[in-house]
C-alpha positions in Angstrom: -12.3 2.0 33.4 -9.0 1.8 31.6 -8.3 -1.4 33.4 -11.8 -2.8 33.7 -12.8 -2.5 30.0 -10.0 -4.5 28.6 -10.5 -7.2 31.2 -14.2 -7.4 30.5 -13.5 -7.4 26.7 -11.1 -10.3 27.2 -13.7 -12.4 29.1 -16.5 -11.5 26.6 -14.3 -12.5 23.7 -13.1 -15.7 25.4 -16.7 -16.8 26.1 -18.5 -15.3 23.2 -19.7 -18.6 21.8 -21.1 -19.6 25.2 -23.0 -16.3 25.5 -24.3 -16.6 22.0 -25.6 -20.2 22.5 -27.1 -19.2 25.9 -29.0 -16.3 24.3 -30.2 -18.4 21.4 -31.6 -21.0 23.9 -33.8 -18.3 25.4 -35.7 -17.9 22.1 -39.1 -19.6 22.4 -39.3 -21.0 18.9 -36.9 -22.6 16.4 -37.6 -19.8 13.9 -36.6 -17.1 16.4 -33.4 -19.1 17.2 -32.7 -19.3 13.4 -33.2 -15.5 13.1 -31.1 -14.9 16.1 -28.3 -17.0 14.7 -28.5 -15.0 11.4 -28.4 -11.8 13.4 -25.3 -12.8 15.3 -23.6 -13.8 12.1 -24.4 -10.5 10.5 -23.1 -8.6 13.6 -19.9 -10.7 13.6 -19.3 -10.0 9.9 -19.9 -6.3 10.3 -17.6 -6.1 13.3 -14.9 -8.0 11.4 -15.2 -5.7 8.4 -15.0 -2.7 10.7 -11.8 -4.0 12.4 -10.2 -4.7 9.0 -11.1 -1.2 7.8 -9.8 0.3 11.0 -6.5 -1.6 10.5 -6.3 -0.3 6.9 -6.9 3.3 8.2 -4.2 2.9 10.8 -1.7 1.7 8.1 -2.6 4.6 5.8 -2.2 7.2 8.6 1.0 5.6 9.8 2.5 5.6 6.3 1.3 9.2 5.6 2.6 10.5 8.9 6.0 8.8 8.4 6.3 10.2 4.9 5.0 13.6 5.8 7.2 13.9 8.9 10.3 12.8 7.0 9.7 15.3 4.2 9.1 18.1 6.7 12.2 17.0 8.6 10.6 16.3 12.0 13.0 14.4 14.3 12.1 10.7 14.8 9.8 10.7 11.8 9.7 6.9 11.5 8.9 6.4 15.2 6.3 9.1 15.2 4.7 7.7 12.1 4.5 4.2 13.6 3.1 5.7 16.8 0.5 7.6 14.7 -0.6 4.4 13.1 -1.0 2.6 16.4 -2.7 5.6 18.1 -5.2 5.9 15.2 -7.1 3.2 17.0 -7.9 5.6 19.8 -10.6 8.0 18.6 -9.7 11.7 18.9 -7.2 11.3 21.8 -4.7 9.3 19.7 -4.4 11.7 16.8 -4.3 14.7 19.2 -1.6 13.1 21.3 0.6 12.2 18.3 0.0 15.6 16.8 1.1 17.4 20.0 4.2 15.3 20.2 5.1 15.8 16.6 4.6 19.6 16.8 6.7 19.6 20.0 9.6 17.8 18.3 9.3 20.0 15.2 9.2 23.2 17.4 12.5 22.0 18.9 14.1 22.6 15.5 12.2 25.8 14.4 8.9 27.5 14.7 8.4 27.3 10.9 8.8 23.5 11.0 6.2 23.3 13.9 3.7 25.4 11.9 4.3 23.2 8.8 3.9 20.1 10.8 0.6 21.4 12.4 -0.7 22.3 8.9 0.2 18.9 7.6 -1.6 17.2 10.4 -4.7 19.3 10.0 -4.9 18.6 6.3 -4.2 14.9 7.0 -7.1 14.7 9.5 -9.5 16.4 7.1 -8.6 14.1 4.2 -8.5 11.0 6.4 -11.8 11.8 8.4 -13.9 13.0 5.5 -12.6 11.3 2.4 -10.5 8.2 3.0 -12.1 6.8 6.2 -15.7 6.9 5.0 -14.7 5.1 1.8 -12.7 2.4 3.6 -15.5 1.8 6.2 -18.2 2.0 3.5 -16.5 -0.6 1.4 -16.1 -3.0 4.4 -19.5 -2.5 5.9 -21.4 -1.7 2.7 -22.6 1.7 3.7 -22.5 4.9 1.6 -19.7 7.3 2.8 -22.3 10.0 3.4 -24.1 7.7 5.8 -20.9 7.1 7.7 -20.1 10.8 7.9 -23.6 11.5 9.2 -23.3 8.7 11.8 -20.0 10.1 13.0 -21.5 13.6 13.4 -24.6 12.2 15.2 -22.3 10.2 17.5 -20.3 13.3 18.3 -23.4 15.3 19.0 -24.8 12.5 21.2 -21.5 12.4 23.2 -21.7 16.1 23.7 -25.3 15.9 25.1 -24.2 13.1 27.4 -21.1 15.0 28.6 -23.1 18.2 29.2 -25.8 16.4 31.2 -23.1 14.5 33.3 -21.5 17.8 34.3 
């Protein structure tokens, strides 16, 4: 899946206009084609707003991690901060991976620095996930932050149900 998904995404993005026109031609009436076109434009605008908001969140996390790691004295603070910004795109696994690496590098210096780094990352995740991110996404997609938090919680619960049934 790690190889297949990017390849499929590339083909879908490359031929998105062809797929859109083909789907619109399937509509039986001109009114339905018009409504379908409006729907695709709304979806495109929402996805573009989401991507912009995600980029802003990545920049915020990258800058916060760089500054936090530098203040704490974690080795390679700038590199780890930049990596944190890039890995913010990968839900859950990205922040966990960069957190583990940062705590490992901090533990190389001292246990106290590792604990401080872990505490910083926990506070950063709480503030980012429950305060900053819902506001950024809400501003871009025009949803209330509470609706976004509830959607994230529902998605996490649905993923848990799917994973439990798959096992």
